[in-house]
PDB file as gemmi writes it, atoms N, CA and C in Angstrom:
CRYST1    1.000    1.000    1.000  90.00  90.00  90.00 P 1                      
ATOM      1  N   UNK A   1     131.709  87.865  54.552  1.00  0.00           N  
ATOM      2  CA  UNK A   1     131.043  87.741  55.753  1.00  0.00           C  
ATOM      3  C   UNK A   1     130.722  88.355  56.677  1.00  0.00           C  
ATOM      4  N   UNK A   2     132.217  89.388  56.882  1.00  0.00           N  
ATOM      5  CA  UNK A   2     131.507  90.407  57.839  1.00  0.00           C  
ATOM      6  C   UNK A   2     130.385  91.932  57.278  1.00  0.00           C  
ATOM      7  N   UNK A   3     130.665  91.484  56.651  1.00  0.00           N  
ATOM      8  CA  UNK A   3     129.555  92.519  55.525  1.00  0.00           C  
ATOM      9  C   UNK A   3     127.947  92.449  56.018  1.00  0.00           C  
ATOM     10  N   UNK A   4     127.864  90.934  55.484  1.00  0.00           N  
ATOM     11  CA  UNK A   4     127.129  90.525  56.099  1.00  0.00           C  
ATOM     12  C   UNK A   4     126.165  90.643  57.122  1.00  0.00           C  
ATOM     13  N   UNK A   5     127.353  90.588  58.213  1.00  0.00           N  
ATOM     14  CA  UNK A   5     127.171  90.613  59.553  1.00  0.00           C  
ATOM     15  C   UNK A   5     126.966  92.310  60.038  1.00  0.00           C  
ATOM     16  N   UNK A   6     127.119  92.664  59.476  1.00  0.00           N  
ATOM     17  CA  UNK A   6     127.356  94.745  59.622  1.00  0.00           C  
ATOM     18  C   UNK A   6     125.955  94.872  59.646  1.00  0.00           C  
ATOM     19  N   UNK A   7     125.382  94.625  58.500  1.00  0.00           N  
ATOM     20  CA  UNK A   7     124.296  94.741  57.728  1.00  0.00           C  
ATOM     21  C   UNK A   7     123.445  93.878  58.186  1.00  0.00           C  
ATOM     22  N   UNK A   8     123.574  93.005  58.770  1.00  0.00           N  
ATOM     23  CA  UNK A   8     122.272  92.212  60.290  1.00  0.00           C  
ATOM     24  C   UNK A   8     122.116  93.085  61.022  1.00  0.00           C  
ATOM     25  N   UNK A   9     123.531  93.811  61.799  1.00  0.00           N  
ATOM     26  CA  UNK A   9     122.785  94.586  63.414  1.00  0.00           C  
ATOM     27  C   UNK A   9     122.915  95.563  62.682  1.00  0.00           C  
ATOM     28  N   UNK A  10     122.922  96.118  61.770  1.00  0.00           N  
ATOM     29  CA  UNK A  10     122.650  97.865  61.092  1.00  0.00           C  
ATOM     30  C   UNK A  10     121.436  97.616  61.644  1.00  0.00           C  
ATOM     31  N   UNK A  11     120.366  96.710  61.059  1.00  0.00           N  
ATOM     32  CA  UNK A  11     119.516  96.360  60.651  1.00  0.00           C  
ATOM     33  C   UNK A  11     118.878  96.056  61.859  1.00  0.00           C  
ATOM     34  N   UNK A  12     119.435  95.172  62.743  1.00  0.00           N  
ATOM     35  CA  UNK A  12     118.380  95.187  63.749  1.00  0.00           C  
ATOM     36  C   UNK A  12     118.241  96.214  65.259  1.00  0.00           C  
ATOM     37  N   UNK A  13     120.036  97.291  65.186  1.00  0.00           N  
ATOM     38  CA  UNK A  13     119.653  98.117  65.536  1.00  0.00           C  
ATOM     39  C   UNK A  13     118.751  99.159  65.537  1.00  0.00           C  
ATOM     40  N   UNK A  14     118.219  99.477  63.802  1.00  0.00           N  
ATOM     41  CA  UNK A  14     117.205 100.284  63.761  1.00  0.00           C  
ATOM     42  C   UNK A  14     115.134  99.684  63.625  1.00  0.00           C  
ATOM     43  N   UNK A  15     115.891  98.415  64.096  1.00  0.00           N  
ATOM     44  CA  UNK A  15     114.497  97.682  64.316  1.00  0.00           C  
ATOM     45  C   UNK A  15     114.069  97.941  66.032  1.00  0.00           C  
ATOM     46  N   UNK A  16     115.255  98.312  66.158  1.00  0.00           N  
ATOM     47  CA  UNK A  16     115.058  98.432  67.881  1.00  0.00           C  
ATOM     48  C   UNK A  16     113.708  99.186  68.643  1.00  0.00           C  
ATOM     49  N   UNK A  17     113.979  99.948  68.217  1.00  0.00           N  
ATOM     50  CA  UNK A  17     112.755 101.447  67.958  1.00  0.00           C  
ATOM     51  C   UNK A  17     111.459 100.788  68.289  1.00  0.00           C  
ATOM     52  N   UNK A  18     111.074 100.359  67.065  1.00  0.00           N  
ATOM     53  CA  UNK A  18     109.747 100.134  66.180  1.00  0.00           C  
ATOM     54  C   UNK A  18     109.656  98.560  67.504  1.00  0.00           C  
ATOM     55  N   UNK A  19     110.696  97.670  67.777  1.00  0.00           N  
ATOM     56  CA  UNK A  19     109.962  96.600  69.301  1.00  0.00           C  
ATOM     57  C   UNK A  19     109.410  98.028  70.332  1.00  0.00           C  
ATOM     58  N   UNK A  20     110.494  99.164  70.514  1.00  0.00           N  
ATOM     59  CA  UNK A  20     109.980  99.263  72.574  1.00  0.00           C  
ATOM     60  C   UNK A  20     108.313 100.291  71.691  1.00  0.00           C  
ATOM     61  N   UNK A  21     107.910 100.515  70.728  1.00  0.00           N  
ATOM     62  CA  UNK A  21     107.127 101.330  70.608  1.00  0.00           C  
ATOM     63  C   UNK A  21     105.607 100.224  70.229  1.00  0.00           C  
ATOM     64  N   UNK A  22     105.821  98.484  70.598  1.00  0.00           N  
ATOM     65  CA  UNK A  22     104.538  98.060  70.606  1.00  0.00           C  
ATOM     66  C   UNK A  22     104.368  97.262  72.302  1.00  0.00           C  
ATOM     67  N   UNK A  23     105.020  97.672  72.667  1.00  0.00           N  
ATOM     68  CA  UNK A  23     104.916  97.613  74.694  1.00  0.00           C  
ATOM     69  C   UNK A  23     103.611  98.068  74.887  1.00  0.00           C  
ATOM     70  N   UNK A  24     102.875  96.989  75.988  1.00  0.00           N  
ATOM     71  CA  UNK A  24     102.370  97.326  76.525  1.00  0.00           C  
ATOM     72  C   UNK A  24     102.386  98.810  77.343  1.00  0.00           C  
ATOM     73  N   UNK A  25     100.888  99.073  76.848  1.00  0.00           N  
ATOM     74  CA  UNK A  25     100.186 100.884  77.706  1.00  0.00           C  
ATOM     75  C   UNK A  25      99.926 100.529  79.588  1.00  0.00           C  
ATOM     76  N   UNK A  26     100.188 101.055  79.673  1.00  0.00           N  
ATOM     77  CA  UNK A  26     100.484 101.215  80.911  1.00  0.00           C  
ATOM     78  C   UNK A  26      98.806 101.708  81.774  1.00  0.00           C  
ATOM     79  N   UNK A  27      98.346 100.898  82.221  1.00  0.00           N  
ATOM     80  CA  UNK A  27      96.685 100.635  82.834  1.00  0.00           C  
ATOM     81  C   UNK A  27      96.241 101.422  84.186  1.00  0.00           C  
ATOM     82  N   UNK A  28      96.107 102.278  83.799  1.00  0.00           N  
ATOM     83  CA  UNK A  28      95.952 103.431  84.669  1.00  0.00           C  
ATOM     84  C   UNK A  28      94.755 103.262  85.869  1.00  0.00           C  
ATOM     85  N   UNK A  29      94.235 101.530  85.446  1.00  0.00           N  
ATOM     86  CA  UNK A  29      93.357 101.335  86.818  1.00  0.00           C  
ATOM     87  C   UNK A  29      93.915 100.493  87.630  1.00  0.00           C  
ATOM     88  N   UNK A  30      95.531  99.792  87.013  1.00  0.00           N  
ATOM     89  CA  UNK A  30      97.048  99.764  87.786  1.00  0.00           C  
ATOM     90  C   UNK A  30      96.767 100.196  88.777  1.00  0.00           C  
ATOM     91  N   UNK A  31      97.376 101.393  88.031  1.00  0.00           N  
ATOM     92  CA  UNK A  31      98.396 102.155  88.510  1.00  0.00           C  
ATOM     93  C   UNK A  31      97.180 103.275  89.954  1.00  0.00           C  
ATOM     94  N   UNK A  32      96.507 103.530  90.285  1.00  0.00           N  
ATOM     95  CA  UNK A  32      95.890 103.141  90.817  1.00  0.00           C  
ATOM     96  C   UNK A  32      95.290 102.275  91.678  1.00  0.00           C  
ATOM     97  N   UNK A  33      95.311 101.998  91.994  1.00  0.00           N  
ATOM     98  CA  UNK A  33      95.418 100.738  93.078  1.00  0.00           C  
ATOM     99  C   UNK A  33      96.429 100.124  93.866  1.00  0.00           C  
ATOM    100  N   UNK A  34      97.480 100.665  92.709  1.00  0.00           N  
ATOM    101  CA  UNK A  34      99.347 100.244  93.469  1.00  0.00           C  
ATOM    102  C   UNK A  34      98.851 101.302  94.657  1.00  0.00           C  
ATOM    103  N   UNK A  35      98.454 102.869  94.056  1.00  0.00           N  
ATOM    104  CA  UNK A  35      98.980 103.982  94.885  1.00  0.00           C  
ATOM    105  C   UNK A  35      98.364 104.037  95.732  1.00  0.00           C  
ATOM    106  N   UNK A  36      97.035 103.572  95.789  1.00  0.00           N  
ATOM    107  CA  UNK A  36      96.625 103.704  97.090  1.00  0.00           C  
ATOM    108  C   UNK A  36      96.929 102.042  97.964  1.00  0.00           C  
ATOM    109  N   UNK A  37      97.673 101.407  97.629  1.00  0.00           N  
ATOM    110  CA  UNK A  37      98.216 100.452  98.136  1.00  0.00           C  
ATOM    111  C   UNK A  37      99.072 100.839  99.205  1.00  0.00           C  
ATOM    112  N   UNK A  38      99.647 101.457  98.413  1.00  0.00           N  
ATOM    113  CA  UNK A  38     100.942 102.304  99.049  1.00  0.00           C  
ATOM    114  C   UNK A  38     100.839 103.803 100.064  1.00  0.00           C  
ATOM    115  N   UNK A  39      99.700 104.210  99.512  1.00  0.00           N  
ATOM    116  CA  UNK A  39      99.444 104.944 100.515  1.00  0.00           C  
ATOM    117  C   UNK A  39      98.830 104.264 101.916  1.00  0.00           C  
ATOM    118  N   UNK A  40      97.911 102.975 101.896  1.00  0.00           N  
ATOM    119  CA  UNK A  40      97.171 102.505 102.743  1.00  0.00           C  
ATOM    120  C   UNK A  40      98.196 101.728 103.303  1.00  0.00           C  
ATOM    121  N   UNK A  41      99.673 101.938 102.966  1.00  0.00           N  
ATOM    122  CA  UNK A  41     100.995 100.911 104.041  1.00  0.00           C  
ATOM    123  C   UNK A  41     101.931 102.191 104.852  1.00  0.00           C  
ATOM    124  N   UNK A  42     101.586 103.826 103.914  1.00  0.00           N  
ATOM    125  CA  UNK A  42     102.149 104.481 104.623  1.00  0.00           C  
ATOM    126  C   UNK A  42     101.429 104.690 105.787  1.00  0.00           C  
ATOM    127  N   UNK A  43      99.762 104.322 105.950  1.00  0.00           N  
ATOM    128  CA  UNK A  43      98.966 105.493 106.265  1.00  0.00           C  
ATOM    129  C   UNK A  43      99.381 103.855 108.059  1.00  0.00           C  
ATOM    130  N   UNK A  44      99.195 102.879 107.621  1.00  0.00           N  
ATOM    131  CA  UNK A  44      99.528 101.925 108.570  1.00  0.00           C  
ATOM    132  C   UNK A  44     100.415 101.876 109.346  1.00  0.00           C  
ATOM    133  N   UNK A  45     101.614 102.073 108.536  1.00  0.00           N  
ATOM    134  CA  UNK A  45     102.734 103.441 109.423  1.00  0.00           C  
ATOM    135  C   UNK A  45     102.926 103.684 110.363  1.00  0.00           C  
ATOM    136  N   UNK A  46     101.532 104.621 110.416  1.00  0.00           N  
ATOM    137  CA  UNK A  46     102.111 106.246 110.258  1.00  0.00           C  
ATOM    138  C   UNK A  46     101.466 105.814 111.984  1.00  0.00           C  
ATOM    139  N   UNK A  47     100.138 104.772 111.784  1.00  0.00           N  
ATOM    140  CA  UNK A  47      99.251 103.826 112.850  1.00  0.00           C  
ATOM    141  C   UNK A  47     100.769 102.807 113.904  1.00  0.00           C  
ATOM    142  N   UNK A  48     101.281 102.314 113.029  1.00  0.00           N  
ATOM    143  CA  UNK A  48     102.013 102.014 113.882  1.00  0.00           C  
ATOM    144  C   UNK A  48     102.968 102.595 114.427  1.00  0.00           C  
ATOM    145  N   UNK A  49     102.928 104.037 114.411  1.00  0.00           N  
ATOM    146  CA  UNK A  49     104.533 104.719 115.010  1.00  0.00           C  
ATOM    147  C   UNK A  49     103.614 105.612 115.715  1.00  0.00           C  
ATOM    148  N   UNK A  50     102.778 105.644 115.463  1.00  0.00           N  
ATOM    149  CA  UNK A  50     101.991 106.169 116.949  1.00  0.00           C  
ATOM    150  C   UNK A  50     101.854 105.097 117.924  1.00  0.00           C  
ATOM    151  N   UNK A  51     100.967 104.291 117.865  1.00  0.00           N  
ATOM    152  CA  UNK A  51     100.828 103.168 118.849  1.00  0.00           C  
ATOM    153  C   UNK A  51     101.916 102.851 119.996  1.00  0.00           C  
ATOM    154  N   UNK A  52     103.606 102.704 118.699  1.00  0.00           N  
ATOM    155  CA  UNK A  52     104.951 102.951 119.253  1.00  0.00           C  
ATOM    156  C   UNK A  52     104.743 104.544 120.012  1.00  0.00           C  
ATOM    157  N   UNK A  53     105.029 105.484 119.886  1.00  0.00           N  
ATOM    158  CA  UNK A  53     104.661 106.425 120.862  1.00  0.00           C  
ATOM    159  C   UNK A  53     103.886 106.815 122.181  1.00  0.00           C  
ATOM    160  N   UNK A  54     103.239 105.289 122.444  1.00  0.00           N  
ATOM    161  CA  UNK A  54     102.037 105.623 122.993  1.00  0.00           C  
ATOM    162  C   UNK A  54     102.760 104.576 124.468  1.00  0.00           C  
ATOM    163  N   UNK A  55     103.824 103.893 124.003  1.00  0.00           N  
ATOM    164  CA  UNK A  55     104.622 102.708 124.332  1.00  0.00           C  
ATOM    165  C   UNK A  55     104.200 101.287 123.964  1.00  0.00           C  
ATOM    166  N   UNK A  56     102.875 101.354 123.568  1.00  0.00           N  
ATOM    167  CA  UNK A  56     102.678 100.180 123.084  1.00  0.00           C  
ATOM    168  C   UNK A  56     103.766  99.627 122.068  1.00  0.00           C  
ATOM    169  N   UNK A  57     104.689  97.790 122.224  1.00  0.00           N  
ATOM    170  CA  UNK A  57     105.490  97.202 122.077  1.00  0.00           C  
ATOM    171  C   UNK A  57     104.715  95.615 120.973  1.00  0.00           C  
ATOM    172  N   UNK A  58     105.739  95.348 120.528  1.00  0.00           N  
ATOM    173  CA  UNK A  58     104.541  93.740 119.627  1.00  0.00           C  
ATOM    174  C   UNK A  58     104.305  94.153 118.623  1.00  0.00           C  
ATOM    175  N   UNK A  59     103.770  95.039 118.476  1.00  0.00           N  
ATOM    176  CA  UNK A  59     102.424  95.767 117.270  1.00  0.00           C  
ATOM    177  C   UNK A  59     101.965  94.678 116.247  1.00  0.00           C  
ATOM    178  N   UNK A  60     101.353  94.127 116.353  1.00  0.00           N  
ATOM    179  CA  UNK A  60     100.675  93.067 115.553  1.00  0.00           C  
ATOM    180  C   UNK A  60     100.449  93.897 114.317  1.00  0.00           C  
ATOM    181  N   UNK A  61     100.615  92.801 113.214  1.00  0.00           N  
ATOM    182  CA  UNK A  61      99.958  93.588 111.761  1.00  0.00           C  
ATOM    183  C   UNK A  61      99.201  94.487 111.882  1.00  0.00           C  
ATOM    184  N   UNK A  62      98.813  95.710 111.447  1.00  0.00           N  
ATOM    185  CA  UNK A  62      97.812  96.360 111.531  1.00  0.00           C  
ATOM    186  C   UNK A  62      96.376  95.995 110.363  1.00  0.00           C  
ATOM    187  N   UNK A  63      95.330  96.107 110.137  1.00  0.00           N  
ATOM    188  CA  UNK A  63      94.687  96.029 109.168  1.00  0.00           C  
ATOM    189  C   UNK A  63      93.151  96.996 109.151  1.00  0.00           C  
ATOM    190  N   UNK A  64      92.637  97.637 107.406  1.00  0.00           N  
ATOM    191  CA  UNK A  64      91.691  98.797 107.699  1.00  0.00           C  
ATOM    192  C   UNK A  64      90.546  97.754 108.331  1.00  0.00           C  
ATOM    193  N   UNK A  65      89.715  99.024 109.237  1.00  0.00           N  
ATOM    194  CA  UNK A  65      88.341  97.930 109.602  1.00  0.00           C  
ATOM    195  C   UNK A  65      87.768  99.191 109.754  1.00  0.00           C  
ATOM    196  N   UNK A  66      86.735  99.769 108.868  1.00  0.00           N  
ATOM    197  CA  UNK A  66      85.134 100.123 109.042  1.00  0.00           C  
ATOM    198  C   UNK A  66      86.543 101.915 110.078  1.00  0.00           C  
ATOM    199  N   UNK A  67      87.410 102.344 108.898  1.00  0.00           N  
ATOM    200  CA  UNK A  67      87.685 103.582 108.641  1.00  0.00           C  
ATOM    201  C   UNK A  67      88.747 103.732 109.456  1.00  0.00           C  
ATOM    202  N   UNK A  68      89.447 102.605 110.477  1.00  0.00           N  
ATOM    203  CA  UNK A  68      90.115 102.626 111.663  1.00  0.00           C  
ATOM    204  C   UNK A  68      91.381 101.233 111.576  1.00  0.00           C  
ATOM    205  N   UNK A  69      92.848 101.474 111.975  1.00  0.00           N  
ATOM    206  CA  UNK A  69      93.731 100.303 111.733  1.00  0.00           C  
ATOM    207  C   UNK A  69      93.400  99.499 112.429  1.00  0.00           C  
ATOM    208  N   UNK A  70      93.553  98.136 112.822  1.00  0.00           N  
ATOM    209  CA  UNK A  70      93.244  96.876 114.438  1.00  0.00           C  
ATOM    210  C   UNK A  70      94.000  96.437 114.558  1.00  0.00           C  
ATOM    211  N   UNK A  71      94.781  95.700 115.266  1.00  0.00           N  
ATOM    212  CA  UNK A  71      95.249  94.500 115.870  1.00  0.00           C  
ATOM    213  C   UNK A  71      95.876  95.197 117.092  1.00  0.00           C  
ATOM    214  N   UNK A  72      96.826  93.975 117.926  1.00  0.00           N  
ATOM    215  CA  UNK A  72      97.165  93.302 118.895  1.00  0.00           C  
ATOM    216  C   UNK A  72      98.326  93.991 118.931  1.00  0.00           C  
ATOM    217  N   UNK A  73      98.642  94.114 120.050  1.00  0.00           N  
ATOM    218  CA  UNK A  73     100.363  94.903 120.716  1.00  0.00           C  
ATOM    219  C   UNK A  73      99.859  94.539 122.155  1.00  0.00           C  
ATOM    220  N   UNK A  74     101.569  94.607 122.438  1.00  0.00           N  
ATOM    221  CA  UNK A  74     101.527  94.782 123.826  1.00  0.00           C  
ATOM    222  C   UNK A  74     101.615  95.921 125.017  1.00  0.00           C  
ATOM    223  N   UNK A  75     101.335  96.408 125.837  1.00  0.00           N  
ATOM    224  CA  UNK A  75     101.502  97.351 126.811  1.00  0.00           C  
ATOM    225  C   UNK A  75     101.104  96.680 128.966  1.00  0.00           C  
ATOM    226  N   UNK A  76     102.198  96.816 129.148  1.00  0.00           N  
ATOM    227  CA  UNK A  76     102.895  96.833 130.415  1.00  0.00           C  
ATOM    228  C   UNK A  76     102.361  95.410 130.527  1.00  0.00           C  
ATOM    229  N   UNK A  77     103.029  94.388 129.837  1.00  0.00           N  
ATOM    230  CA  UNK A  77     103.002  93.324 130.125  1.00  0.00           C  
ATOM    231  C   UNK A  77     101.085  92.258 129.295  1.00  0.00           C  
ATOM    232  N   UNK A  78     101.146  92.864 129.162  1.00  0.00           N  
ATOM    233  CA  UNK A  78      99.328  92.371 129.034  1.00  0.00           C  
ATOM    234  C   UNK A  78      99.734  93.177 127.028  1.00  0.00           C  
ATOM    235  N   UNK A  79      99.013  91.546 126.090  1.00  0.00           N  
ATOM    236  CA  UNK A  79      98.166  92.170 125.005  1.00  0.00           C  
ATOM    237  C   UNK A  79      96.875  92.513 125.785  1.00  0.00           C  
ATOM    238  N   UNK A  80      96.805  93.202 124.288  1.00  0.00           N  
ATOM    239  CA  UNK A  80      95.657  94.082 124.179  1.00  0.00           C  
ATOM    240  C   UNK A  80      95.633  94.549 122.863  1.00  0.00           C  
ATOM    241  N   UNK A  81      94.306  94.930 122.666  1.00  0.00           N  
ATOM    242  CA  UNK A  81      93.395  94.772 121.011  1.00  0.00           C  
ATOM    243  C   UNK A  81      93.891  96.114 120.734  1.00  0.00           C  
ATOM    244  N   UNK A  82      93.914  97.074 119.922  1.00  0.00           N  
ATOM    245  CA  UNK A  82      94.465  98.734 119.508  1.00  0.00           C  
ATOM    246  C   UNK A  82      93.924  98.772 118.644  1.00  0.00           C  
ATOM    247  N   UNK A  83      93.149 100.223 117.712  1.00  0.00           N  
ATOM    248  CA  UNK A  83      92.354 100.140 116.666  1.00  0.00           C  
ATOM    249  C   UNK A  83      93.220 102.408 117.072  1.00  0.00           C  
ATOM    250  N   UNK A  84      94.031 102.028 115.880  1.00  0.00           N  
ATOM    251  CA  UNK A  84      93.832 103.872 116.217  1.00  0.00           C  
ATOM    252  C   UNK A  84      92.906 104.430 114.172  1.00  0.00           C  
ATOM    253  N   UNK A  85      92.284 105.540 114.614  1.00  0.00           N  
ATOM    254  CA  UNK A  85      91.574 105.487 113.670  1.00  0.00           C  
ATOM    255  C   UNK A  85      92.735 106.854 112.989  1.00  0.00           C  
ATOM    256  N   UNK A  86      92.892 105.936 111.360  1.00  0.00           N  
ATOM    257  CA  UNK A  86      92.875 106.844 110.544  1.00  0.00           C  
ATOM    258  C   UNK A  86      92.529 107.812 109.039  1.00  0.00           C  
ATOM    259  N   UNK A  87      93.355 108.717 108.368  1.00  0.00           N  
ATOM    260  CA  UNK A  87      92.052 108.898 107.347  1.00  0.00           C  
ATOM    261  C   UNK A  87      91.697 108.003 106.480  1.00  0.00           C  
ATOM    262  N   UNK A  88      91.580 107.689 105.542  1.00  0.00           N  
ATOM    263  CA  UNK A  88      91.575 106.855 104.534  1.00  0.00           C  
ATOM    264  C   UNK A  88      92.270 107.347 103.306  1.00  0.00           C  
ATOM    265  N   UNK A  89      93.678 106.016 102.284  1.00  0.00           N  
ATOM    266  CA  UNK A  89      93.918 106.376 101.602  1.00  0.00           C  
ATOM    267  C   UNK A  89      93.165 107.009 100.506  1.00  0.00           C  
ATOM    268  N   UNK A  90      93.729 107.990 100.103  1.00  0.00           N  
ATOM    269  CA  UNK A  90      93.495 109.282  98.606  1.00  0.00           C  
ATOM    270  C   UNK A  90      93.265 108.077  97.655  1.00  0.00           C  
ATOM    271  N   UNK A  91      92.177 108.259  96.418  1.00  0.00           N  
ATOM    272  CA  UNK A  91      92.129 107.091  95.496  1.00  0.00           C  
ATOM    273  C   UNK A  91      92.263 108.029  94.447  1.00  0.00           C  
ATOM    274  N   UNK A  92      93.252 108.633  93.541  1.00  0.00           N  
ATOM    275  CA  UNK A  92      93.419 108.725  92.506  1.00  0.00           C  
ATOM    276  C   UNK A  92      92.360 108.670  91.730  1.00  0.00           C  
ATOM    277  N   UNK A  93      91.333 107.887  91.419  1.00  0.00           N  
ATOM    278  CA  UNK A  93      90.786 107.364  90.183  1.00  0.00           C  
ATOM    279  C   UNK A  93      89.494 108.841  90.879  1.00  0.00           C  
ATOM    280  N   UNK A  94      89.014 108.662  92.394  1.00  0.00           N  
ATOM    281  CA  UNK A  94      88.113 109.737  92.434  1.00  0.00           C  
ATOM    282  C   UNK A  94      88.536 111.001  92.563  1.00  0.00           C  
ATOM    283  N   UNK A  95      89.686 111.532  92.340  1.00  0.00           N  
ATOM    284  CA  UNK A  95      89.997 113.158  93.068  1.00  0.00           C  
ATOM    285  C   UNK A  95      90.213 113.333  91.264  1.00  0.00           C  
TER     286      UNK A  95                                                      
END                                                                             
């Protein structure tokens, strides 16, 4: 009985690398899109920091609009529309 179990475990152990090779490959298009998303998020955070440095508070989430980051923020007690010109996120598919 122990012999059967140990043979079964040994067989399963050697079969694991075969299962690992069947895993789906990474889709380059999805990877590039995810990289661009991360770069956009980093650029949005840089724009937010720039606005905060200029004295704006309660900065709304910033959205990309024609090559700039736009949103609202409060300065001197007034809610104002803000826009920060920022470079586009690098797209690794075009590089």
